[in-house]
All heavy atoms as an XYZ file, in Angstrom:
858
protein
N    -182.898    153.975    183.959
C    -181.774    153.773    184.874
C    -182.341    154.143    186.265
O    -183.040    155.206    186.500
C    -180.687    154.862    184.534
C    -179.587    154.804    185.506
S    -178.188    155.792    184.689
C    -177.073    154.362    184.578
N    -181.918    153.384    187.268
C    -182.497    153.577    188.755
C    -181.786    154.627    189.428
O    -182.014    154.751    190.628
C    -182.348    152.090    189.228
C    -181.132    151.583    188.557
C    -181.200    152.020    187.157
N    -180.847    155.339    188.930
C    -180.224    156.483    189.755
C    -180.455    157.806    189.129
O    -180.429    157.942    187.845
C    -178.647    156.189    189.756
C    -178.417    154.845    190.526
C    -178.234    153.665    189.724
C    -178.318    154.858    191.870
C    -177.994    152.491    190.403
C    -177.974    153.540    192.560
C    -177.818    152.492    191.922
N    -180.626    158.880    189.962
C    -180.674    160.211    189.525
C    -179.418    160.837    189.249
O    -178.414    160.171    189.440
C    -181.615    160.998    190.375
C    -180.999    161.173    191.802
O    -179.778    160.903    191.937
O    -181.660    161.704    192.603
N    -179.412    162.053    188.858
C    -178.070    162.702    188.457
C    -177.096    162.859    189.688
O    -175.915    162.896    189.457
C    -178.481    164.111    187.909
N    -177.659    162.967    190.934
C    -176.845    162.886    192.112
C    -176.361    161.610    192.558
O    -175.629    161.530    193.558
C    -177.715    163.617    193.185
N    -176.732    160.493    191.884
C    -176.344    159.121    192.147
C    -177.253    158.502    193.280
O    -176.969    157.413    193.769
N    -178.469    159.025    193.660
C    -179.249    158.562    194.439
C    -180.268    157.553    193.855
O    -180.609    157.787    192.626
C    -180.204    159.650    195.143
C    -179.383    160.613    195.915
O    -178.562    160.231    196.726
N    -179.661    161.951    195.683
N    -180.585    156.495    194.477
C    -181.318    155.379    194.024
C    -182.768    155.942    193.916
O    -183.276    156.553    194.866
C    -181.288    154.095    194.738
C    -181.968    153.006    194.016
C    -181.337    152.270    193.094
C    -183.247    152.507    194.423
C    -181.815    151.294    192.390
C    -183.950    151.544    193.687
C    -183.193    150.878    192.796
O    -183.876    149.900    192.001
N    -183.419    155.812    192.832
C    -184.867    156.301    192.627
C    -185.786    155.090    192.625
O    -185.455    154.029    192.182
C    -184.998    157.153    191.432
O    -184.605    156.329    190.236
C    -184.084    158.372    191.410
N    -186.911    155.135    192.927
C    -187.918    154.195    192.900
C    -189.239    154.728    192.589
O    -189.451    155.949    192.256
N    -190.250    153.975    192.347
C    -191.475    154.384    191.909
C    -192.557    153.409    192.426
O    -192.306    152.159    192.782
C    -191.515    154.156    190.402
C    -192.796    154.897    189.777
N    -192.859    156.243    189.636
C    -194.003    154.331    189.306
C    -194.111    156.565    189.100
N    -194.678    155.527    188.954
N    -193.705    153.978    192.764
C    -194.876    153.155    193.260
C    -195.951    152.984    192.272
O    -196.212    153.912    191.466
C    -195.490    153.827    194.471
O    -194.575    153.877    195.474
N    -196.375    151.872    192.098
C    -197.469    151.578    191.159
C    -198.667    151.008    191.839
O    -198.624    150.397    192.909
C    -196.936    150.349    190.299
C    -195.961    150.752    189.241
C    -194.687    150.415    189.514
C    -196.253    151.313    188.056
C    -193.585    150.613    188.661
C    -195.119    151.826    187.197
C    -193.861    151.281    187.505
O    -192.844    151.612    186.684
N    -199.922    151.216    191.300
C    -201.132    150.647    191.731
C    -201.486    149.658    190.686
O    -201.464    149.924    189.404
C    -202.203    151.670    191.765
C    -203.656    151.131    191.946
C    -203.782    150.521    193.411
C    -204.711    152.224    191.658
N    -201.800    148.392    191.128
C    -202.039    147.411    190.095
C    -203.445    146.878    190.455
O    -203.717    146.664    191.670
C    -200.946    146.210    190.100
C    -201.238    145.214    189.048
C    -200.905    145.475    191.412
C    -200.067    144.288    188.622
N    -204.211    146.600    189.339
C    -205.558    145.988    189.578
C    -205.594    144.742    188.701
O    -205.126    144.830    187.515
C    -206.654    146.853    189.097
C    -206.763    148.188    189.985
C    -208.030    149.034    189.513
N    -207.965    150.371    190.072
C    -207.602    151.491    189.533
N    -207.301    151.496    188.309
N    -207.635    152.682    190.160
N    -206.100    143.677    189.218
C    -206.248    142.396    188.539
C    -207.660    142.176    188.408
O    -208.317    141.980    189.391
C    -205.505    141.300    189.333
C    -204.097    141.585    189.746
C    -203.579    140.532    190.600
C    -203.183    141.668    188.549
N    -208.048    141.940    187.063
C    -209.488    141.719    186.940
C    -209.633    140.176    186.376
O    -208.733    139.783    185.641
C    -210.006    142.523    185.840
C    -210.635    143.940    186.285
S    -209.646    144.886    187.241
C    -208.905    145.904    186.032
N    -210.602    139.483    186.914
C    -210.760    138.113    186.507
C    -212.080    137.936    185.805
O    -213.028    138.746    185.964
C    -210.805    137.210    187.912
C    -209.711    137.510    188.914
C    -209.914    136.607    190.075
C    -208.382    137.262    188.248
N    -212.125    136.791    184.990
C    -213.393    136.571    184.232
C    -213.544    135.041    184.303
O    -212.477    134.296    184.150
C    -213.220    137.200    182.804
C    -214.489    136.942    181.980
C    -214.297    137.592    180.669
O    -213.315    138.086    180.235
N    -215.326    137.462    179.792
N    -214.697    134.592    184.609
C    -215.068    133.237    184.543
C    -216.286    132.908    185.089
O    -217.153    133.788    185.347
N    -216.548    131.774    185.244
C    -217.855    131.250    186.008
C    -217.873    131.684    187.351
O    -216.918    131.427    188.083
C    -218.044    129.736    185.812
O    -218.015    129.384    184.410
N    -219.015    132.283    187.799
C    -219.262    132.680    189.186
C    -219.771    131.454    189.976
O    -220.642    130.786    189.576
C    -220.283    133.807    189.284
C    -220.575    134.217    190.693
C    -219.718    135.009    188.485
N    -219.039    131.287    191.081
C    -219.492    130.164    192.068
C    -220.744    130.550    192.565
O    -220.977    131.634    193.205
C    -218.396    130.081    193.215
C    -218.766    128.949    194.082
O    -219.678    129.154    194.798
O    -217.996    128.042    194.143
N    -221.804    129.664    192.396
C    -223.133    129.940    192.832
C    -223.256    130.196    194.352
O    -224.137    130.898    194.737
C    -224.128    128.876    192.295
C    -224.394    128.973    190.864
C    -225.182    127.741    190.375
N    -225.335    127.759    188.954
C    -226.474    127.939    188.322
N    -227.631    128.303    188.913
N    -226.452    127.849    186.990
N    -222.574    129.406    195.059
C    -222.597    129.611    196.542
C    -221.966    130.655    197.063
O    -222.390    131.558    197.863
C    -222.020    128.238    197.210
C    -222.064    128.413    198.710
C    -222.869    127.058    196.722
N    -220.666    130.945    196.674
C    -219.803    131.983    197.167
C    -220.027    133.348    196.368
O    -219.735    134.476    197.032
C    -218.328    131.493    197.065
C    -218.028    130.320    197.721
S    -218.546    130.293    199.472
C    -217.290    131.335    200.225
N    -220.464    133.389    195.103
C    -220.843    134.574    194.437
C    -219.443    135.297    193.819
O    -219.487    136.467    193.490
N    -218.422    134.578    193.576
C    -217.219    135.230    193.029
C    -216.635    134.199    192.028
O    -216.850    132.921    192.083
C    -216.289    135.661    194.003
C    -215.855    134.503    194.984
C    -215.356    133.329    194.747
C    -215.989    134.752    196.434
N    -215.011    132.738    196.009
C    -215.400    133.538    196.944
C    -216.360    135.821    197.308
C    -215.362    133.363    198.339
C    -216.257    135.548    198.594
C    -215.790    134.374    199.239
N    -215.661    134.713    191.248
C    -214.970    133.859    190.338
C    -213.932    132.976    191.011
O    -213.811    131.904    190.750
C    -214.447    134.704    189.112
C    -213.516    133.836    188.187
C    -215.532    135.338    188.253
N    -213.191    133.744    191.860
C    -212.033    133.078    192.572
C    -211.946    133.901    193.919
O    -211.935    135.254    193.906
C    -210.880    133.243    191.772
C    -209.569    132.508    192.320
C    -209.768    130.911    192.251
C    -208.290    132.780    191.337
N    -211.700    133.249    194.982
C    -211.574    133.899    196.193
C    -210.392    134.817    196.313
O    -209.368    134.536    195.805
C    -211.368    132.714    197.387
C    -211.309    133.330    198.566
O    -210.151    133.775    199.149
O    -212.387    133.452    199.396
N    -210.615    136.066    196.744
C    -209.508    137.127    196.876
C    -208.340    136.540    197.577
O    -207.242    136.946    197.190
C    -210.185    138.370    197.513
C    -209.103    139.435    197.614
C    -208.677    140.124    196.558
C    -208.576    139.664    198.824
C    -207.580    141.040    196.670
C    -207.559    140.720    199.083
C    -207.114    141.413    197.975
N    -208.529    135.825    198.596
C    -207.422    135.289    199.371
C    -206.564    134.373    198.479
O    -205.315    134.434    198.519
N    -207.211    133.590    197.591
C    -206.478    132.828    196.679
C    -205.599    133.595    195.625
O    -204.537    133.278    195.404
C    -207.320    131.766    195.999
C    -207.983    130.725    196.832
O    -207.394    130.447    197.969
O    -209.091    130.130    196.520
N    -206.246    134.598    195.207
C    -205.529    135.549    194.185
C    -204.325    136.260    194.845
O    -203.361    136.174    194.380
C    -206.529    136.589    193.667
C    -205.752    137.540    192.659
C    -207.687    135.933    192.775
N    -204.610    136.633    196.066
C    -203.602    137.308    196.794
C    -202.363    136.407    197.154
O    -201.273    136.772    196.985
C    -204.156    137.879    198.125
C    -203.187    138.777    198.984
C    -204.027    139.241    200.069
C    -203.037    140.180    200.972
N    -203.750    140.713    202.182
N    -202.719    135.219    197.483
C    -201.616    134.194    197.856
C    -200.848    133.914    196.493
O    -199.633    133.691    196.631
C    -202.214    132.885    198.317
C    -202.589    133.043    199.808
O    -202.289    134.104    200.417
O    -203.503    132.150    200.301
N    -201.491    133.715    195.434
C    -200.836    133.478    194.099
C    -200.031    134.622    193.642
O    -199.028    134.510    192.975
C    -201.899    133.046    193.024
C    -202.526    131.651    193.352
C    -203.590    131.394    192.446
N    -204.519    130.361    193.070
C    -205.542    129.829    192.360
N    -205.816    130.195    191.242
N    -206.296    128.968    192.965
N    -200.584    135.796    193.926
C    -199.766    137.024    193.509
C    -198.618    137.399    194.349
O    -197.695    137.977    193.973
C    -200.824    138.175    193.497
C    -200.084    139.481    192.935
C    -199.750    139.648    191.595
C    -199.860    140.614    193.689
C    -199.166    140.737    191.104
C    -199.346    141.688    193.387
C    -198.883    141.831    191.970
N    -198.630    136.881    195.564
C    -197.548    137.394    196.675
C    -196.079    137.009    196.167
O    -195.304    137.946    196.301
C    -197.851    136.605    197.959
C    -197.094    137.181    199.160
C    -197.364    136.470    200.398
C    -198.780    136.708    200.870
N    -199.189    136.213    202.102
N    -195.673    135.983    195.580
C    -194.394    135.772    195.125
C    -193.917    136.796    193.977
O    -192.794    137.203    193.917
C    -194.311    134.432    194.641
C    -195.579    133.670    194.981
C    -196.488    134.618    195.339
N    -194.928    137.088    193.180
C    -194.707    138.083    192.162
C    -194.493    139.491    192.764
O    -193.542    140.252    192.387
C    -195.891    138.118    191.130
C    -195.872    136.740    190.367
C    -195.643    139.342    190.081
C    -197.232    136.530    189.752
N    -195.329    139.777    193.646
C    -195.258    141.156    194.469
C    -193.856    141.184    195.061
O    -193.223    142.269    195.042
C    -196.335    141.238    195.509
C    -196.210    142.367    196.422
C    -196.562    143.713    195.907
C    -195.672    142.111    197.683
C    -196.399    144.745    196.872
C    -195.563    143.300    198.607
C    -195.930    144.629    198.088
O    -195.728    145.481    198.869
N    -193.406    140.184    195.721
C    -192.127    140.164    196.369
C    -190.987    140.522    195.414
O    -190.005    141.080    195.806
C    -191.894    138.785    197.091
C    -192.689    138.769    198.473
C    -192.336    137.438    199.119
N    -193.203    137.346    200.346
C    -193.719    136.324    200.680
N    -193.547    135.119    200.065
N    -194.484    136.196    201.814
N    -191.137    139.997    194.190
C    -190.080    140.246    193.209
C    -190.035    141.801    192.798
O    -189.044    142.335    192.473
C    -190.190    139.374    191.990
C    -189.959    137.912    192.206
C    -190.110    137.172    190.938
O    -189.349    137.257    189.960
N    -191.235    136.381    190.925
N    -191.119    142.374    192.817
C    -191.378    143.752    192.426
C    -191.033    144.836    193.540
O    -190.454    145.753    193.319
C    -192.818    143.972    191.879
C    -193.177    143.268    190.508
C    -194.626    143.415    190.419
C    -192.442    143.757    189.403
N    -191.356    144.455    194.672
C    -191.383    145.319    195.891
C    -189.957    145.569    196.434
O    -189.200    144.644    196.695
C    -192.301    144.781    197.009
C    -192.468    145.769    198.085
O    -192.671    146.993    197.807
O    -192.329    145.380    199.321
N    -189.572    146.911    196.223
C    -188.270    147.264    196.643
C    -187.024    146.584    196.125
O    -186.047    146.368    196.594
C    -188.207    147.200    198.280
C    -189.008    148.111    199.067
N    -190.283    147.711    199.404
C    -188.822    149.337    199.340
C    -190.808    148.631    200.016
N    -190.106    149.739    200.048
N    -187.338    146.340    194.772
C    -186.303    145.728    193.922
C    -186.164    146.516    192.752
O    -187.088    147.019    192.127
C    -186.600    144.340    193.661
C    -186.434    143.391    194.850
O    -185.496    143.408    195.525
N    -187.567    142.748    195.201
N    -184.970    146.582    192.117
C    -184.759    147.333    190.869
C    -185.356    146.406    189.679
O    -184.898    145.396    189.435
C    -183.285    147.523    190.680
C    -182.742    146.567    191.633
C    -183.702    146.147    192.660
N    -186.357    147.095    188.923
C    -187.055    146.403    187.923
C    -186.207    146.056    186.747
O    -186.397    145.093    186.146
C    -188.324    147.245    187.544
C    -189.364    147.518    188.599
C    -190.605    148.141    188.056
C    -189.913    146.206    189.397
N    -185.174    146.868    186.559
C    -184.237    146.579    185.538
C    -183.431    145.328    185.613
O    -182.747    144.998    184.779
C    -183.343    147.899    185.128
C    -182.583    148.233    186.361
O    -182.906    147.973    187.481
O    -181.482    148.829    186.107
N    -183.484    144.751    186.928
C    -182.703    143.514    187.156
C    -183.551    142.361    187.069
O    -183.068    141.218    187.136
C    -182.130    143.623    188.556
C    -181.210    144.846    188.923
C    -180.017    144.780    187.941
C    -179.044    145.880    188.312
N    -178.192    146.289    187.335
N    -184.754    142.454    186.813
C    -185.744    141.359    186.692
C    -185.750    140.736    185.312
O    -185.911    141.578    184.331
C    -187.196    141.644    187.023
C    -187.516    141.895    188.549
C    -189.014    142.341    188.740
C    -187.210    140.515    189.343
N    -185.456    139.450    185.126
C    -185.362    138.911    183.868
C    -186.818    138.935    183.170
O    -187.780    138.563    183.836
C    -184.831    137.504    183.995
O    -184.934    136.724    182.721
N    -186.772    139.479    181.954
C    -188.070    139.392    181.302
C    -188.761    140.843    181.255
O    -189.717    140.943    180.344
N    -188.434    141.722    182.033
C    -188.778    143.096    181.835
C    -187.837    143.699    180.810
O    -186.697    144.066    181.152
C    -188.967    143.905    183.174
C    -189.884    143.187    184.052
C    -189.275    145.270    182.903
C    -190.114    143.969    185.373
N    -188.378    144.093    179.602
C    -187.484    144.411    178.519
C    -187.380    145.962    178.492
O    -186.498    146.476    177.668
C    -187.905    143.939    177.245
C    -189.355    144.211    176.746
N    -190.113    144.889    177.522
C    -190.008    143.826    175.750
C    -191.408    144.998    176.921
N    -191.259    144.329    175.830
N    -188.197    146.788    179.183
C    -188.036    148.233    179.073
C    -188.521    148.816    180.425
O    -189.320    148.199    181.239
C    -188.950    148.919    177.973
N    -188.117    150.044    180.702
C    -188.468    150.617    182.077
C    -189.763    151.386    181.856
O    -189.726    152.663    181.929
C    -187.302    151.441    182.519
N    -190.955    150.777    181.641
C    -192.153    151.436    181.514
C    -193.306    150.613    182.064
O    -193.169    149.469    182.268
C    -192.446    151.931    179.953
C    -192.516    150.654    179.022
O    -193.079    149.669    179.514
O    -192.015    150.855    177.988
N    -194.514    151.155    182.243
C    -195.509    150.427    182.880
C    -195.992    149.273    181.983
O    -196.404    148.262    182.473
C    -196.741    151.428    183.142
N    -195.957    149.508    180.728
C    -196.467    148.415    179.887
C    -195.548    147.126    179.898
O    -196.136    146.094    180.073
N    -194.336    147.344    180.043
C    -193.437    146.235    180.155
C    -193.572    145.486    181.536
O    -193.579    144.226    181.538
C    -191.962    146.676    180.070
O    -191.675    147.152    178.714
N    -193.825    146.247    182.466
C    -194.003    145.668    183.896
C    -195.348    144.909    183.889
O    -195.373    143.942    184.301
C    -193.980    146.774    185.037
C    -194.299    146.076    186.357
C    -192.721    147.482    185.101
N    -196.394    145.520    183.275
C    -197.685    144.854    183.212
C    -197.591    143.533    182.402
O    -198.263    142.537    182.772
C    -198.741    145.742    182.520
N    -196.835    143.573    181.310
C    -196.633    142.385    180.440
C    -195.943    141.252    181.302
O    -196.209    140.160    181.200
C    -195.967    142.769    179.229
C    -196.759    143.341    178.182
C    -195.953    143.863    177.071
O    -194.748    143.695    176.977
O    -196.627    144.380    175.959
N    -194.910    141.702    182.016
C    -194.218    140.861    182.909
C    -195.157    140.183    184.025
O    -194.948    138.903    184.127
C    -193.049    141.557    183.615
C    -192.098    140.600    184.439
C    -191.064    139.729    183.965
C    -192.327    140.413    185.760
N    -190.711    139.118    185.114
C    -191.316    139.509    186.277
C    -193.126    140.954    186.851
C    -191.122    138.898    187.447
C    -192.980    140.520    188.119
C    -191.892    139.583    188.454
N    -195.935    141.027    184.717
C    -196.847    140.437    185.566
C    -197.819    139.450    184.987
O    -198.054    138.383    185.566
C    -197.657    141.664    186.242
C    -198.791    141.074    187.219
C    -196.731    142.488    187.076
N    -198.276    139.671    183.784
C    -199.185    138.812    183.033
C    -198.433    137.411    182.799
O    -198.935    136.457    183.109
C    -199.606    139.376    181.763
C    -200.365    138.398    180.940
N    -199.834    137.869    179.801
C    -201.593    138.036    180.993
C    -200.694    136.997    179.294
N    -201.796    137.066    180.013
N    -197.233    137.489    182.488
C    -196.491    136.318    182.138
C    -196.285    135.475    183.358
O    -196.322    134.282    183.235
N    -195.954    136.054    184.537
C    -195.789    135.342    185.756
C    -197.149    134.901    186.304
O    -197.197    133.815    186.947
C    -195.159    136.311    186.685
C    -193.716    136.811    186.377
C    -192.700    135.715    186.329
O    -192.694    134.958    187.336
O    -191.991    135.529    185.355
N    -198.251    135.732    186.262
C    -199.468    135.435    186.927
C    -200.381    134.530    186.117
O    -201.192    133.780    186.783
C    -200.082    136.760    187.401
C    -201.292    136.605    188.364
C    -200.918    135.914    189.635
C    -201.851    138.041    188.700
N    -200.591    134.740    184.883
C    -201.481    133.971    184.083
C    -201.497    132.500    184.253
O    -202.475    131.797    184.335
C    -201.361    134.391    182.612
C    -202.428    133.677    181.726
C    -203.694    134.325    181.935
C    -204.742    133.836    181.073
N    -206.165    134.360    181.199
N    -200.271    131.766    184.397
C    -200.216    130.326    184.697
C    -200.851    130.013    186.045
O    -201.427    128.954    186.244
C    -198.809    129.958    184.604
C    -198.165    130.978    183.828
C    -198.925    132.276    184.118
N    -200.730    130.899    186.989
C    -201.308    130.703    188.394
C    -202.755    131.158    188.525
O    -203.443    130.541    189.391
C    -200.397    131.586    189.388
C    -198.947    131.384    189.420
C    -198.254    132.325    190.213
C    -198.681    129.918    189.739
N    -203.167    132.033    187.627
C    -204.579    132.564    187.787
C    -205.125    132.594    186.291
O    -205.109    133.770    185.670
C    -204.739    133.934    188.408
C    -206.162    134.369    188.503
C    -204.018    133.913    189.790
N    -205.590    131.585    185.756
C    -206.040    131.452    184.432
C    -207.240    132.317    184.159
O    -207.592    132.636    182.963
C    -206.238    130.015    184.129
C    -206.184    129.173    185.522
C    -205.544    130.193    186.364
N    -207.978    132.783    185.182
C    -209.004    133.562    185.065
C    -208.757    135.045    184.905
O    -209.639    135.894    184.633
C    -210.008    133.540    186.438
C    -210.538    132.141    186.648
C    -209.506    131.245    187.435
O    -208.418    131.741    187.825
O    -209.941    130.082    187.845
N    -207.372    135.392    184.935
C    -206.941    136.786    184.728
C    -207.399    137.156    183.354
O    -207.183    136.688    182.312
C    -205.415    136.782    184.965
C    -204.785    138.076    184.818
C    -205.173    139.000    185.922
C    -203.178    137.982    184.795
N    -208.033    138.337    183.327
C    -208.593    138.818    182.105
C    -208.101    140.309    181.828
O    -208.152    140.772    180.676
C    -210.150    138.840    181.914
O    -210.605    139.831    183.019
N    -207.641    140.988    182.801
C    -207.134    142.355    182.608
C    -206.159    142.768    183.771
O    -206.439    142.291    184.838
C    -208.294    143.360    182.439
C    -207.905    144.776    182.224
C    -209.155    145.588    181.890
N    -208.982    146.774    182.726
C    -210.097    147.746    182.788
N    -211.016    147.451    182.384
N    -209.906    148.830    183.482
N    -205.194    143.493    183.342
C    -204.301    144.101    184.328
C    -204.122    145.558    184.088
O    -204.056    146.150    183.001
C    -202.853    143.576    184.203
C    -202.872    142.037    184.576
C    -201.859    144.272    185.128
C    -201.499    141.486    184.241
N    -204.478    146.379    185.165
C    -204.287    147.820    185.175
C    -203.078    148.095    186.028
O    -202.963    147.694    187.145
C    -205.590    148.607    185.756
C    -206.729    148.423    184.784
O    -206.741    148.072    183.685
O    -207.740    148.822    185.351
N    -202.194    148.735    185.471
C    -200.907    149.176    186.286
C    -200.889    150.776    185.999
O    -200.429    151.171    185.006
C    -199.693    148.459    185.654
C    -198.451    148.522    186.702
C    -197.837    147.283    186.857
C    -197.480    149.640    186.102
N    -201.072    151.372    187.192
C    -201.035    152.862    187.137
C    -199.852    153.448    187.898
O    -199.461    153.029    188.952
C    -202.318    153.327    187.879
C    -203.647    152.703    187.391
S    -203.968    152.864    185.633
C    -204.284    154.672    185.629
N    -199.178    154.371    187.140
C    -198.163    155.192    187.638
C    -198.547    156.285    188.512
O    -197.941    156.739    189.538
C    -197.245    155.597    186.609
C    -196.545    154.509    185.756
C    -195.735    155.038    184.505
O    -194.625    155.439    184.761
O    -196.277    155.085    183.493
N    -199.644    156.911    188.123
C    -200.322    157.948    188.831
C    -201.781    157.710    188.852
O    -202.263    156.787    187.993
C    -200.063    159.307    188.125
O    -200.744    159.456    186.967
C    -198.600    159.515    187.967
N    -202.636    158.494    189.539
C    -204.167    158.157    189.453
C    -204.693    158.233    188.000
O    -205.708    157.699    187.674
C    -204.735    159.215    190.353
C    -203.633    159.443    191.373
C    -202.394    159.400    190.614
N    -203.997    158.993    187.084
C    -204.501    159.327    185.710
C    -203.604    158.866    184.562
O    -203.864    159.061    183.429
C    -204.799    160.719    185.494
C    -205.767    161.278    186.582
N    -206.993    160.884    186.733
C    -205.496    162.040    187.741
C    -207.607    161.524    187.730
N    -206.622    162.212    188.335
N    -202.492    158.086    184.965
C    -201.607    157.650    183.972
C    -201.103    156.200    184.237
O    -200.741    155.937    185.381
C    -200.398    158.622    183.919
C    -199.298    158.161    182.783
C    -198.226    159.164    182.860
O    -198.095    160.134    183.675
N    -197.224    158.899    181.944
N    -201.247    155.375    183.175
C    -200.788    153.978    183.368
C    -201.101    153.237    182.161
O    -201.340    153.757    181.027
N    -201.275    151.880    182.204
C    -201.629    151.102    181.071
C    -202.645    149.975    181.569
O    -202.503    149.561    182.802
C    -200.282    150.386    180.643
C    -199.708    149.559    181.680
C    -200.537    149.632    179.329
N    -203.398    149.623    180.711
C    -204.233    148.466    180.950
C    -204.107    147.492    179.843
O    -204.053    147.825    178.655
C    -205.834    148.939    180.811
O    -206.199    149.803    181.868
N    -203.903    146.250    180.215
C    -203.790    145.118    179.213
C    -205.012    144.250    179.371
O    -205.321    143.731    180.632
C    -202.433    144.253    179.431
C    -201.173    144.993    179.388
C    -200.010    144.092    179.715
C    -200.994    145.667    178.092
N    -205.705    143.966    178.314
C    -206.759    143.128    178.325
C    -206.566    141.936    177.622
O    -205.920    141.913    176.416
C    -208.134    143.898    177.695
O    -208.242    145.068    178.366
C    -209.278    142.936    177.759
N    -206.962    140.714    178.005
C    -206.526    139.419    177.475
C    -207.801    138.584    177.167
O    -208.773    138.604    177.879
C    -205.605    138.603    178.491
C    -204.681    139.367    179.116
C    -204.797    139.920    180.451
C    -203.428    139.561    178.521
C    -203.756    140.632    181.024
C    -202.410    140.519    179.050
C    -202.559    140.875    180.298
N    -207.761    138.181    175.957
C    -208.803    137.258    175.403
C    -208.064    136.041    174.779
O    -207.453    136.201    173.656
C    -209.686    137.931    174.449
C    -210.520    138.968    175.136
C    -211.507    139.547    174.160
N    -212.248    140.614    174.906
C    -212.675    141.680    174.366
N    -212.521    141.897    173.051
N    -213.252    142.651    175.104
N    -208.200    134.986    175.418
C    -207.378    133.770    174.866
C    -205.866    134.104    175.050
O    -205.416    134.437    176.020
N    -205.301    133.883    173.811
C    -203.855    134.167    173.854
C    -203.566    135.510    173.269
O    -202.418    135.926    173.126
C    -203.189    133.055    172.882
C    -203.209    131.698    173.369
O    -203.230    131.571    174.672
O    -203.099    130.732    172.570
N    -204.414    136.344    173.033
C    -204.244    137.674    172.547
C    -204.436    138.820    173.614
O    -205.094    138.506    174.655
C    -205.290    138.042    171.426
C    -205.179    136.983    170.254
S    -206.152    137.503    168.781
C    -205.114    138.940    168.420
N    -203.593    139.779    173.449
C    -203.770    140.858    174.481
C    -203.805    142.232    173.671
O    -203.232    142.350    172.515
C    -202.630    141.008    175.361
C    -201.250    141.202    174.794
C    -200.156    141.040    175.725
O    -200.229    140.372    176.721
N    -199.021    141.690    175.483
N    -204.554    143.090    174.300
C    -204.588    144.439    173.695
C    -204.145    145.530    174.729
O    -204.860    145.807    175.722
C    -206.125    144.718    173.302
C    -206.461    143.794    172.055
C    -206.370    144.077    170.729
C    -207.101    142.629    172.116
N    -206.902    142.939    170.039
C    -207.374    142.094    170.936
C    -207.403    141.632    173.203
C    -207.857    140.865    170.658
C    -208.102    140.605    172.948
C    -208.263    140.181    171.633
N    -203.159    146.289    174.502
C    -202.830    147.293    175.439
C    -203.737    148.507    175.231
O    -204.068    148.936    174.048
C    -201.317    147.763    175.059
C    -201.198    147.280    173.624
C    -202.126    146.135    173.440
N    -204.301    149.040    176.301
C    -205.185    150.222    176.341
C    -204.389    151.301    177.186
O    -204.021    151.098    178.205
C    -206.399    149.878    176.927
C    -207.223    148.740    176.433
C    -208.448    148.494    177.183
C    -207.654    149.056    174.920
N    -204.168    152.560    176.529
C    -203.536    153.513    177.197
C    -204.375    154.667    177.599
O    -205.439    154.855    177.127
C    -202.470    154.123    176.256
C    -201.255    153.292    175.750
C    -200.473    153.942    174.791
C    -200.472    152.607    176.853
């Protein structure tokens, strides 16, 4: 629920890391340009930033794992090289989702 006992709206900050896997461009030395990843992620970020997550279609629970799964569903079609998402609630607590083909394994 996005409100505390006093009726104040509560929010949360997350740190998200996106890992890519694929063939490295021999000239540039990376799988995909960071600017391209950032541009593709921007519309997803806008949906998450300063918005109640419980109002986003497709997030089925109010936890980091559900948010990470939602990000994967939104971003994977735009960045097929996406191989892992780390979504951290604190520096030492969060979730990592690793993807191989159509399978995913949550790591806590």
